[in-house]
N, C-alpha and C positions, 0 to 999 in steps of 0.2 A: 604809259611810255611816247613820249614825242617822237614824231615823225619828221625826219629833214624834210624843209621847207621843200625841196625839187621834189622828192616821193611826194608828198601830201599836194600841192599840187599839181599833180599830174592824176593822183586818185579824182580830183575835183574834176578836171577835166574830163576823166575818163568817165565819170558819174553823168557830164553833160551828154556826151557822146551816148550814150546807154541810154539814159532819158530817164535814171532813177539811181539810190543808192547800193552801193554795194558792201557787204557785212565785213564786216572781220571776225573771222572763222578762227577755232582753234587749230584745226586741219585740215587739208584737204583732199575730195576723195574724188572719183569718177564723176563726171557730169555735174560739176561742183561751178557754186557763183558766189564769189567772196575770194578776200585775201585774207593770207595769215603773215603774221608779222617775227620776225623772230630778231634780237637782238638789236629793237631798233628801227629796222627795216622791212619791209615787206618781202619777201624769201618764198610767197607761193602766191598763186593769182589763178584765178578760175572764171572765166566770159564765158562759160560753156550757157549757146543757145540764147547771145544778144543781141543777133542781128545785123552784128557785125559785118559790111560789106568789105569792108578794107583793115590793114592792120593799123590802129591808133599809132599817130607818130608821139605819145607821150608815154607810151609802154618802154620808150629808150630809155628813159628816167630812172626808172628798176632797174641798175644795177647790178643790185645784190639777189635776182632771184636766182631761184632753186629750182623751180618748178613753175609750169606754166602751160594753160590748156586753153583752146580756141576752140576746142570741139562745138561742133552745131552752129559754125554760123555761115557765112555767104562769102567767105574772104577767096577770092580769084588769085590775085597776085601777092609776093611776098616782094618787098622793097630789099633791093641789094646790102642794102647796111642795117637789115635789121637783127641780122645774130651777134649783135656784140654783147655777149654774155658770158664772161669768163666762168661762171659758177653754176650756168645752168648744168643740171643733171636729168630734169624730166620735162621733155616737151610733146605736148599733142596738138596736132591740126586736124586731125581728123574728121570728117563729115563736113566738111566746104567742098570750095570748086576749085582748088588750086590746081593749075595746067603746069608750074615749071617751079624746081625749086634754086633757088639762086646757089651758085658756088662758095657765098660767105657763109653756108651753112658749117662748110668744114671749120669753122673759126670755134664752135661749139665743142671745146676740146676737153671739156668734163663731163659731158653729155652721155647718160648711160640708158637713157629709153628715149626712142623716137614712134612716137607713132601719126601714122600721115594716112591711115585707111578713109575707103570712102570719098576720094576726091578723083581727081581727071588726069594724073598725072602719067606719062607716055612715056617718061622716060626718070631716072636717077642720075643725078649728076656723080663723076669721077672721082671728085674731089670726099666725097659720102668717108673714101677709106683711111681718112685721117681722122676717125672717131673712133680714136683707139680706145675708150673705154667703154664704149658702145655694149649693151648685157640682151637689150632687146629695140631688134627691127619690126614693126607693123606697117606692111604695106599691101592691106590686105584692099580688094573691090575699087583698083583704080585701071587706066588700060597699059600696063605696061607690057613690053613686046620683049625686053632685053633685060638683061643687069649687068652693070660694067664689070669690068674683072676685078677693079679694086675691091669690091664685094670682099675679094678674098685676103684685105689686108684689114679685116675689122676682128683682130685676135683673140677680142675677150666676147666676144657674140656668144650668147648661150640658147638666144629666140628668133627665128626667124620666121616670120608670117608671109605669105605671099598670095592667098587663095585670091580666086575669081579675078584673074589679069588673064592675060594674053600671051606669055610667055610661051616660048616653042624651043625653046634649050634654055642651060644654065653652063656661067662660065667653068669654065673647069678648074679658077682658083677656089672656087668653092669649097674643094677639098684641104685648104688652110685654112679652115674655121675650126682649128682644132678644139674651141673649148664649145661648140654648137650642143646642145641638148635635144633641140626641137627643131623641126621643118616642117611647117605645112604649105604646100604645095596646091591643093584640090582645086581643080576647076580651072586650069591652063591647056596651054595645046601641046605639053612636052610631048616628045616620040619616046624620049630617052634619058635617063639619066646619065654623066657623066661619071667613065671610070673611077674617079677620084673621088667619088662619094665614099670610099670604102676605107677611106683617109680620116674620114671621121670619127675618131673612136671614142668619145665621150656622146653619141647622141646615140637618143633614148626612145623618139618618135620622129617616125617618118611617115607623113600625109599624101597621100599620092593621088587621092580617087580623082573619077572624073579627067584624066589624063587621055593620048593617046598612047601612052608606052606599050611598045612590042615586045621588048625583053628588057630584061635588068641585067647591067654591071655585074661580071664574073664577082668583082671586087664586093659588091653589095657583103656577102658571107664574112667578111672580115670585120664589122660589125658586132664586135660581141658584147655593146650595153645594151642594144637594141630591143627594146622590149615592145614596142606597136611598129608594125609595116601594115601602112593602109594602104591597095592598089585597087581598089572597088573599082569599077568603071572603065576599064582600060582596056588594049588591045592584047594581052597577055595571051601569047599561044603554049609558053614551056614554061618553066622556073629553072633556076642554075642548078644542077644535080645533086652539088654539096649545102641544098638550102637548109640542113641540117645543122651547121657549122652555126646558126644565131642562136646557141645555146643561153640567152637570157631572153627570149622572145616569148611572150606572154601571151600576144595578141594577132593574129593575122588575117586579115582582110584582103579578101582574092575574089569576093564577089562579080560577075558580071565582068567577064573578060570571054578568052575563045579557049581555055585550057583543057586539052585533051586529057592529060592524065598529071599526076604526082609523082615526083620522084619518092623514089623508096629511102632515101635521108629524113624526110619528116619523121620518119619516127622517132629520130634521135632531139627533137625539140621537147626535151623533158619539161621545159616550163610553159608550154603553151596551155592557153587557160582557153582560150576562146580562136575559135577556125570556121572561117565562112567561104566556103567555095559554092555557093549557090550560082544560079543561070552561067553556068559554063558548060563544055560539050565531052563531060565526066563517063567513061564508060565501067571504068572499074576504081578501086579503091587498093594502094598496096599491102600486105601482109602487115607492114610496118606500123599501120596503123594503132597496130592495138599496142604500141610501143607508147603511145601517146597516156600517160596515163597520170597528167595532171589536168588534162582537159576535162573543162566544164559545159562548154559550150560548142555545139558541133551543127551547123547549117551547109545541108547538102542540096536544095531544092533546085528545080530546074535543070538536072542534068538527065542522063542516057545510063546513069546508075541501074544494073538488073542484080547483083550481089555486094553484099554487105560482108568485108573480112569475118571468116569464122572465129577469130581473136577479140572481136568488139569486146565481146566481157570483159577485155583486161582493162578496160577505160572505167577503173574505179572511181573516180571523181564525176564520172560524166553523169550534168541536171535536165540535159534539153538537147535533146536529138529530133532533128528539123532535116526529112528527106522528102516532101511532099514533091508530088511531080518527076516522078523516075518510074524506073520497070522495073522496081524490086519483089521479085516472086517470094521471098520469104526472109524472115528474121531466121539469123542463127541459133542455135539452140543457145548459146553463150550469154544472150541477152539477158538469160535471168539470173546475172551474176551483179548488173547493174544498177544497185543497190541503193546508191542516190538519184536515180532516175527519176525524176519528177516530171518529165513532158515530152510526150512523143506525138510527133506530126507525119503522117504516112499518106496523107489526101493524096490520092491520083495515082498507085501505083496498080500491079498487077500480084497483089498478095493473094494466095487460095488460102492459106490456112494460116494459124498461130502455133508457135511450140509450147508445151504446156508448162514450161519452163519462164512464159510470160506471167504465172503468177509470183514470180521471185521478187517481181519488182516492186519491192515493197514502201518505195517513198512516192510511187507516182503518184500523181494528181489529174494531169490531162493526158486522154489517149484519142488519138485523131486517125480512122481509120476509113474512113468515107471515100467513095468510090473506090473501091478496090474490087476483089473478086471470092469475097469471104463466102462458103459455104455452111463453114461450120465453124463454133467458136469452141475451146478446151473449158471443160468444169474451172480449169484451174484458174478461167477468170477472175471468180468470184473471191479471190485469196487477195485481189488489189484492193486492201481496207481503207487506202489513203485517198482512193480516185472520187474526184470533184466531177469532172467531165467528162463524157463517152459517147464518143458519134461513131456510127458503125449506118451510117445511110449509104446509098446508093452502094450495096454489094450482095449477094447473092442467100441469105439468110432465109430459110424457112422456117429456124425455129432457135432458142435462146436457152442455154442449159438454166435449171433450176438454180445455180448457185449463182445465178445474177443480181438474188436479194438478198445474199453478203455483203454486197458494196455498201455499205452503210453510213459512207462519206459522200455518194453521189448525189449532186444536184442538177445535174443536167442529163439525160439519156435522151440521143438521137439517133434514130431506127427506121427512119422515112427509106422509100425507095428501096424495098426489098422483097422478099417473097412469102415473109411471117403469116403462118394459118394459125398460129396460137401464140398466147403469150402465158409463160408460165404463172401459176396463182403466187408465187414469190415474189412477183413484181411490185406486192404492197408491202414487203419487207422496207422499202426504200425511203425511210421516213423523212429523209432530208430533200427529197427531189422537188425540184422548181419544175424542171421542164420536162418533158413527156412527149417526143416526135414519135409516133407509130402510124404515121402518112404514107399514104400509098404501098400497101401491103394488100394481103388478102386475109383480111381477118372477117370472120363468119361472127363473131363474140369477144368481149372482152372479158377476164376475170371479176367477178366481184371484189376479190380484194384492192381492186383498183381505189376502192374506197377509202382505203386505209392510207392514200400517200397525202397528209394531212397539207403538207406545204408546196403542193402542185402550183403556180398560178397559171402554167399555159401546157394547153393539154390538144395536142393536134393527133386526129382521127381519121383527117378526111381522106379521100379515094380506097377506101375498102368494100366490105361486102356486109357492114354492120346492118341487122334487121331491127336494134333496138338499144338505146341507151342503159347502160347501166344502173341499177335502180338504187346502189350505192353512189351514182355519182353526188348527191347529195351532201355527203363528208367531207368533198373537198373542199372546206368552206374558205377558201384563199383563192379559189380559182378564177380569173381576170380574163383570161382569154381561150376561147374554147370553140377548134375548128373540129365539125364533124359532117362538112360536105361531102358529097357524091358517094353516098350511101343506099342503103334501102329504106331509111327508116319511115314509116310510117305516124308514127306516135312521139312526142315528149311528154318523160314523166312530170307527174304534177308535182313531184317532191324538189324539180330542178327548182323551185322557186324558191328554195331554201338557199341558193345562192345569192347571198345579198352582195356580192365584190363582184361577180359578172357582170364587164364590161363590153367585151365584144363575142358574141355567138355567133359563127357561121353555119348553116345550115342548108347550103346552096344544093341544088340535086336532088333533091330526095322527094319522098313521095307523100310530104306531111300536110293532112288536108284544115289541120286549124292549132291554135297554139293553146296550153291549158291558162287558164286563168292565174295560176300561181305566178307567171313568167313577172306579173306586174307586180311582184315582192320582191325580185331582184332588183335593190334598191342603185345599185350602179350602173346600170344598163347605159349602153350611148350608143349600140350601134348593133343592129340583126341582120344576118341576109339572109333572104327567104328565097330568092332565084330560083327556078326552075324548079319549082313545089306547087304542087294544085289544089293553092293556098285563094282564099278570095281577098281581094286589097281591103275590100268594103266590112270584113270582117271585123267586129266591134273592140275587138282585143288589139288588132292591130292600128285602130283608130285612136287606141288610148295611148297604145307606145309612139304614135307620132302626136300626140295631143301633150305629151310628156319631153317632147323635143328628143326624141331617142329615134336615132335615124333607121329607117327602116327601106331597106331595101328591097324590092319583091319583083 
């Protein structure tokens, strides 16, 4: 199809300015270089990353343009007479160096999408309110300090993106944007939201992370269609008492604020799926918490909570419970009712014991109870048939229940920094175990059944009172990393040479005088640590290890 001469000449001029051909495309996408023909005219033009320092004058000849992208250039200014495109629907000026928009932008009466992110804009002209067809406005990553009141005249606007600016306030007129569905205000300097925000009846997502908001307008609870409310990293001290009126809310992000309490009405959020309250000043949770029956993800980390609601077990859909770095002393008995719970993280709390009901968590895969005060474990722990990771390090455990051998799905068992004196023989039943950490305990021996752990690749037995390495160790044929430093070992069994995959062997701080010749059969060995052992560094076996480029620390 023949292009009109004016447009053809303009294309040739553009190609000269850019220094290469501009391809004819079937359609235009983001980050596109090329043009699209429709009805014999250039209707869409993308000059992504073309090295342009100014807007080419030849662009004026494309009067039929409906879509123009100048993204990713070095443009600083826009000529006043540039915006004479009566059919323009999509304009992308992102990733340039534009400081100011001319008032002529108001002439783009058909414009539906305007993207000007990653520029250097300090203000938006009042005339922008003339863009009555605009549905998308992207002004992210600029230097905006305020918005014009006329932004409220954009009565077709559905999506407004303003993250990473310097906005200190929003105009009251923003409440006039009746069709607005999504607003992103991340990382500005906002101290509050206008009361008129409650008029945004169609709003489904409000992102306010990284501002300085101290309180929410009472009208916010009028947003009956709101599904996502993100207020992470603000200065909130309390929430509206009637927060529960947000009956469509599915995701509520409140981490890194200064909240001291949660209103009772929160239990009315029947659609809530994700609740993030981490890093606040909470000491208690209201009993209505148990009414959040749709909740799947609950994050309570880094608060001062000492007790969980007794009706926690009512959260029948809960899959993830994170409450590390609190002061929680016990699990409510009802926790065993959480049949869908897959992950529990209670690192650094004050747990003294676990309820027998914990065995009811039939879907549990990850259980982190490290850095607590647990002195014993219930036999029901062995009923966690889907458990893959169990971290009980830094507690006060002296023994483990025999039932631990029933954890057939377990891959990682971390028991370091306890007071364990014995390990049950049933530990050998953990056929899928890949990591076993028994470091920093009081073990005098390890059961020979340890040799049944065919899948173990990482074995930690450091800082115990072991006098010998179990004879069955050679059966752990996949072992790659073995730390048995700081014990009372005097010798290493010859059978250790069968560990063909062993790469790191740490024997620091023992009483070993020589190495067995069989260690030379450890074909994968890369590093052996023999510091603080009475061994002669001129030992021929050590010399041979060094000759094989194995790192020997002695």
